[in-house]
N, C-alpha and C positions, 0 to 999 in steps of 0.2 A: 301864336296861331298853331305852334306845337300843340298837340291834343285833337284838334278840329280834323281827324281821320288821319294826323300823321302822329309816328310815334317821336318824330324828332330828331331821331339818330340814325347811323349808318354804319358798318363795318367795314374796316379797309385789311385785306388781308394778303401780306406778299409770302407766296409762300418759299421764296428762295431764301428770305433772309429770316424769316419766322417771326415778321412782325406783325401784331394784331393789335388795332385799334378802334375803339369808339368813336366816333365824331360827330357831330351836329348836323343833320340835314340841312339844306340849303333850302329853305323854305321860299325865298323868294323866287327861286328857279321852280318851286313846286308849283308856284300860285298861276305861272303860266302853263307847263308843262305834265301839272298833277300827279304824275307817277307812271308805274308800268311803262308801255312801250313809247309813250312820249317823251317821257325823260330819259329812259334809256337810248333811245336815237339820239338827243341832244348831248347824252355823255359820251357815247362811243363817236359820234361825229366831232366832238373836242377833243377826245382823248386815246384816242386807236388809230394807228396808223393803218390805213386801208390795203397797204401791201405787205403788211407781215405773214408771215408762214403760221397760219392757224394752229397748227400744235408747236410752237414755238412758245416757250415761255411769255412772250410780249404780247400773247393775247390777253383778252380781257375777259372773264367771265363774271357775270352782271347777272346778279340775282335779284330781281326788283318785286317790290308788293306796289300796290295801289293805295290812294285814300280809302276804297269802298272794302277793300279785302278783310276779312275777318269780322263785319261790321252783322248786323241782322237784317242787312239787304239780300234778298232772295238770289241765290246765282253768282253772288259776290266771292267765288270760290277757288279764286286760281292764282298763282303766281307765274313769274316769266323768267327766262334766263335769256341774255342776251351774248352775243359774242362772234366772232367772224367764224363763220362755218367751214370746217374743215370738209365738208361734204361739196359745196358748192364754190367757196374761196370769196362769196360775198357777205351780207347782211344775214346773222344768223338768230334767228327767234323760237323758242319751242317754251310750250303753256303747258303747267302741270294742275292737277286740280288734287283730290282728297283730303287729307287735314292738314298735311305739311303748310299749305300757305297763310292758313287762320293763325296755326302756331308761330311760324315767322313771324308773322305782324304781331301777335299778342307781346312776343317778348320786347317790342317797341323798337323794331327794325322796322324800316321802311325800303333798306335795300343794303346790298352785301357789295363790295369788289374784292374780286379776287385776280392776283396777279403771281406771275412768277411760276417756279417749278421745284417743288420740294425734291432733294437726293435721295428721300427713301418715300414709300406710301404713309399717307396722312389722312386723317378726317379732321374737319373742324367742329368743334362743339359750341353752342352758343345755348346759354340762358338769359334771363334779364339782366344780370348782373356780370355775366362771366362770358369770355369767350378765350377759346384755345384751339392751338394747333396740337393735335394728339397722334402717338404712332397708331398706323394702321396694317404695319406689316401681316400681323395674324388673321388680315382679311383679305388679303390680295390672293385672288386665285378664286375667292369664294364667288356664288352665285347672289344675285339680289335678295332671295328670300334666305339663303345663309348668312347674309352680311348682317340681315336687320336684325334675324333671330340672333346673332353672336352679340351685337350690340344691346338687344333688349336684355341678354341674360347678363352683360357687364353695368350696364346703366340703369335699369328698369324698363318696364313696359311705358312709363310715363312719357314717350320721348317719338319723335317725329324725326323721319330719315329719307333722305335723299340720297343717293347711292347709283353705284354704276357695277355692271357685272363684267364678266370677262371680258366681252366684245367691248365695252369701255377701255377696259385695261390694254388689248391687242390693236387699240387706235383703229377699229373697224370704224369708217367715217361716218356711219348712219347709226353710231351706238347712242343709244337712248339714258335720260336719266330717270331712273325709278324711283318710285314711293308705294311701300304697303306689299302687300302679297296674299292670296288666297283669298281674296275679301278683306283681309283683316286692314283696319283703319282706311278703308275708301280707297283701294288700290287704284294709283295712277301713272302716268309715264308723260314725260314731256320728250317726245318719241322722235320729232324730227332734225334733221339739219345737222346732226352730231356733236349735241351736248355730251354726250357720255363720253366721245373722243377726246372733247375737252378736258373734260377733267380728268380722263386718262392720261392725256400728256402734261399734266400737272402733277402727277402722282397723287391725285387726290381721290380718295375711294368713296368718300361720303361726305354730307353735311347733317350733322346732329343737331335736331332744335327741344328743348325743351322750355316750355312757356306754363306758368301758375297762374294766371288771368287768364280770363276768355271773354275779353271784350275790348271795343275801341272807344276811346272818347271821340264823340264827335259833336256840331256846331249846334245842332239844332235837335236834341234827344225827343223830345215830343214832337216835333213836324216828321221826324224820321219814321217812329214808331206809327203815325198814322199814314205815309205814305205807304209803308211796309203791309198795312192794312188793306190799302188800297190795290195794290200790286198782287195780294193773296189772293184776293176777289177776283180779281181778272184772271189770274192763274187758274182758278177754279170753274171759272163761267164762262171763259173763252175759248171755244176750240181750236182757234188760229194759232194759238200760243204754241199749243203742240205737245202739253204735258201730258196728255194723257197716251199718246202715243208712245212716247219714252218710256213712261213708266211699264207701260204694256210690253213692247218689243225692244225698245232702246233704238242704237243705229242701226242693226240689222233691217228696220222697216224702209232704208233707203233702197234695200235690194228688190222690192216689189214694184217700186218705182222703176227702178233701173231695168227691170225685165220687160216692164209696159212701154216703157218710152223708148228703150233699146239702147241705154246708156250704159251698160252694165260691160265694162270689159272682160274679152275669153279669149283663152289661149294667145296671151301677148299682143292682146290689141287688133286681133283679128275679126273678132267678132263683139258685137252689141248687145248679145243675148243667149244664155245659157241653155240649150237643151234637156240641162239636169236641173232645172226649176223645181220639179216633184222633188229632190234632194237637197234643195237648198233653201225652200221654203221657209221663210221666218218663223212660220207655225209650228215646224218641226223643234227648233230650238224651245219655243216658248211651251210646249206640251212633253216635250223627252229630256230636254237638256239644264231647261233654268230652275236652279234651287230658290233663288232670292235676289231681291232688289238690292242694289248699294247705292249710295249718294255721296256727292262729295261735301264737304261742311254746308249747312244750310241750304240745301238744294231741294224743292220738292218735287223736281222733275224725277231724280232716282233714276237715271239711264243705264247705270251699271247693271251688270246681269251677272250673278254667280253660275256659272254653268258647270255640270260633273256628268261622269259616266259610270252608268250604274251595273253594268254587266259587259262581257266580252273581254276581248285584250288590252282595253283601256279602262277598264272599270279600276274606280279610285282616282282617277284624274279630275281635278279642281284646278279652274280659272276665272279671271275676270273675262267675260267677253266669251267668244269670239265678236269683235265690232265688226262694222257693215267693211271697212277698210280693209282688214284683216280677210272676211268671205271673200272681197274682191281681188286681193293679192295672190291669195293661194287657191281660193276655191273657186274664181274666173280666170285668170290670167296663168296659172297652174293646172287649174282644171281638177283640185284636189276636192270631190263633192261627195264629202262624207265629213258629217261633223263631227265623229269621234276624231277622224284623224286632224282635223282641224282645231279642234279644242288641243290636241297635243303639239299642235303644231303653234299653236299659238301660246302655250305653256313654256315650249323652247324659246321663244322670241322672249317673253317676260324674263324667263330665269338670266338667258345669257345678256338680256341687255339691247337688244335691237329693236327700230322702228320696221312694224311689219310691213308697212307700204314699201319702203326700198328692200326690205328683204326678199317681199315674194315677186316683187317686179324683177329683181336682179336675178333669182332662181329662173321665173319664166322666161326672161331674155336670154341666160343660157340655154334653156332646153329650146326655145326658138331658133335660136342659133345654129345649136347644133344635128337640128330636124333637118333645117335648110342648107346642112351641108358646108355652114362657114364658120364651125368650130371643129375643133375635135378633141375629144375627152378621154379618160381611161376607160371609162366604161359608156355603155348606151345610156339615155336617159329618154322619159317620155313626158310629154302632159299626161295628167291622169296617176301616173305611178307613183303612191306615196312612197317608195323605196327611194324613187331619182330624186325627189324633193327633200327626201330627209339626208340622203349622203349630200348633196350639192349645200346643204344648210350646214350639216358638221363640216364640210370644207372651208366654207366662209368662215364661220367664226372661229375658226381654228387656223385660218389663214393657211391653208394646205393646198397644194398644187392651182387648181384653177382659182380655189378658194383666197389666194392670196389677193388677184385682180379684182376681185367680187367684193372685199371687204375695202376696195379702194374706191365705190360706187360706181353707179352706171357710167357717168361721164370719161372719168379716166378710163376705165374698163373699156366702154367701146372706145376710144381713141387710141389706146394701147393695141387692141386687136383690130383697128380700122374696119369697126363696124358701126360706124357712126350714123350709118343709112338708115338701120333698123331699130337702134337705141330709143327708146320714148323718154325724153325728159326733156325740161325748160331749165336751161342755166345748170343742170347738174343735180337735180332735185327730179325723182322719179316722181309721175303725174298720179294724181289719187283715182279714184274710181268713177269718174264722171267724164263718159268719151266727149271731148271737145267737137268732135265733128257731129254729134248729136243735140248739143247743147252749145250753143255758138257763144254765150255770157260767159261759159267755163273758158273758150278759147281765148278769150280775152284775160281774164282772171289769170291763168296759165302762164300766160304771155307777159305780163304787168308785173306778176307777184313780186314783191317786195324779198322774198325768201328763194324764189324759182317756182316750180310747177305743184304748188301746193293750191288747197281747195280753201283755206280757212280764213283768206284774206277779204275776200268780198264774198264767199258762198252764194257765188250766182246762181248753183244747181238748185236751192231751196225756192226761189222766188220763179225759176224755169219750171220747176216741178209742179210748183202750186199753182203755173199761168199767171202771175204778177207781170211776167215779162214772157216774150213769146219766145221759146227755144231758138227757132229758126232765126230771129230776127237781126238785124246787124246794125241799126240805125241808131242817129244821135240820141233819140230819145233815150233808148235802152242802153248806151253807153254813159248816158247823163243819170241815168239811174244808179247802175254799178256804183259808178263813182261816190256817190252821196252814199251808197252801202259802203262802199269801202272805209268813206270817213267816218261814219256812225261807228262801225267795229273798229277803228283803230281807236276812237275815243273808248269803248266798252275795254280795248286792251289796256287801257292807261289806268282805269278804275279800279282793280280788274273784273270784269265781270264773264261769267262763261259765254262761248260763243253761241249757246243754244237758247240763251236769254233774246237772241234777235230778232223775234217776234212779239218779245214782250215790252221791251224799253224801246222806244221811238225816242226822237231828240227832245222833245217835251219832256217826257219821263226824265231821261237821262239828265237834264238839265237840272230839273226839279231836285232830283236825287244828289246830286252835285252841290247845291245849294245846301241842302239839310245837313251834308256830310263835311262840308268843308268851311261852306259859309260864302263859297265863292259865286257870286251871282254873273254869271259869265253867259251873254247872249248867245243865241243859236249860230249867230254870223260869224262872230268870234271864234267859238269852237271849230265850226268849219274853218277858218281862215286858219288856226294853229295845225290842224288835220292836214291841210294843204301843205303846210311849210313841213311838217314832221315827214310828209312822205317825199318832197322835194330832198330834204337832209337824205334819207335813205337813198335815193336815185345818186346823188352826190358821191354818195358812200361807195356805191356799187361801181358807178363808172371809174372811180381811182382805183376800185379792186380789179379792174380789167374788162366790165361790162361794156360791150360794144351794142348800142342800143338796135344799129342798124341791122346789124345779124342775130342777138341774143333775144331780142324781143319777137322770136317767133316760134311757131309750133314746129314739132321735130319732123324730120322728109315722111319717116315713116305716114304718120299723119295726113301729110298734105298731099302725099302721091298715092294714098289708097283710100277707097271707101271703107266704111263701116257696114258690116251687114248681120242681119239679123236671122234667127232661125225662121220665122216665119215670112223671109222675102224681101223685109223693107233695106235699104239702102242709104246710107247719108254719108254727104263729103262734106269738107269747108275749103274753100278757095284763099289763093294767096292775096287776090283782090278783096274778099272780105275781111279778112284779117286787118290788110293795109289801112281798107276804110275806118275800122273800128279804132286805129290805133292813133291814126293821125286825130281823131274826134278827141280821143283820151289824152292825148298830150295836148292837144289844144285846150282843152277842159283843165288841165293842170299847171297852163300858164307855161308848156314847155315850147321849146322849137319844134319843127317839122321834123328831125331827128329824132326826137326824145331826151335831147338834153334839156335841165334846167336852164333858164335865160339869166338868172343870179343867182350866187348864194344867200342861205339864208342867213 
């Protein structure tokens, strides 16, 4: 069965002892859990103590591919990192695109298990035949671009690198794992929940991959080629897939919908619409700053955009992005409504290696607390003031003054400063750019998210924006739909397929894809059953890690106690009664008890 979408080997690295060993992939387990998220959940549930300190050597960093990764399947372009999150203290999951995922798979690796802590900075080098722990003392302190350039000077340009920047070294709890730079090699980030801090805690600066072959053996090559032709026709002819919009605007297209519907967060969740849309309109990016598209491996959507500044103070700056979430966190919440300044802030986040969602949210939180007389600072700060945002960013990434607490993340910071009543997060993860008072499917998604208040476990927002489900509805039918999407996307995260394939691959097409690649002829009911089992495993892990569903499965007080207003006079609220109703339905559909606890262990 090795060869049917699987390399047949994994790498076990103990940084404390210096041990590096190739081992055989347990293909019997893969038959049920496929790879990616499902396998990683099973592995961590069996092998990681939920009570450990996530910044201790006891944490496991699991780098996992999937059977479809690196194949000819369109959008099979991702790899995921799993661990106990230092930001949230619960199940940690973050995903990266670019070229690194395919190269990892092409070496024959299905996954990598990294434990322990090196006494000195190191990087891991892997090719088809070799795996080594190498000295990285000369790389420590370098930013993400400098790190990759230095490694390319030493090893050649035919490598792919996943590395951390200074933020990961300083254990900023929302530090990212980075890959690529300036558009080279399809730059990407595994941004959320602090994977960069886990690497930093292990003194692991980078993972370097060199792959000479560029394909994956599959079960039915001819059948897969025909499948890909069918999918390519669908991408080209079906507007609902969304490829044309991603190719034209990238993710900033969401800003137009957010402005129209009133879910675009402004001034730290005070408003759902910006009065400066004329300065943030995505057409400005398209017409003035976008230079070219970039795509992850084998992706026809090409949602990545290289932006550059051609004149003025910021002339010469170039970055991938800014993505919608960066525009929301810095442009909406911090109200920096100048794309040249947003490009500069985006580049700083990339080079230091921090998640732009948490970085922008935390800076906006500090400004909001200061403006409301809840926090004293060394100097005045204000929304819309680039110098204020830049000053707070520098404090944060260097952990100086107020920046030390900022680097701990929103939950710890709010608790220390007794500001929980105004801090916007769920289970320690800052919310993304979709206000749940306007999009009630997102309210449920934030509350039950496996890693806290993220948007990508269900992507309920896209179905609400498209009118597939009503944004204000809280019915049982809507919850059923969201559970179905959560399960399908969980399956996609196990193969691994990009999240933007959500409108492309339905259950039937995904099942067909699995059969061509692996030979596994799983029914849709069987796939749903495994998805629910995996979801319950994550729930049990999180409960053991300290999650109390009765209080933690809820939106933050600020969003419950305040309405969100729009510039054009609309106002939206969400009530605890509505949220409790959706939660009870969700728990029941998952087979959990009324308080949200699984009734039995998988």
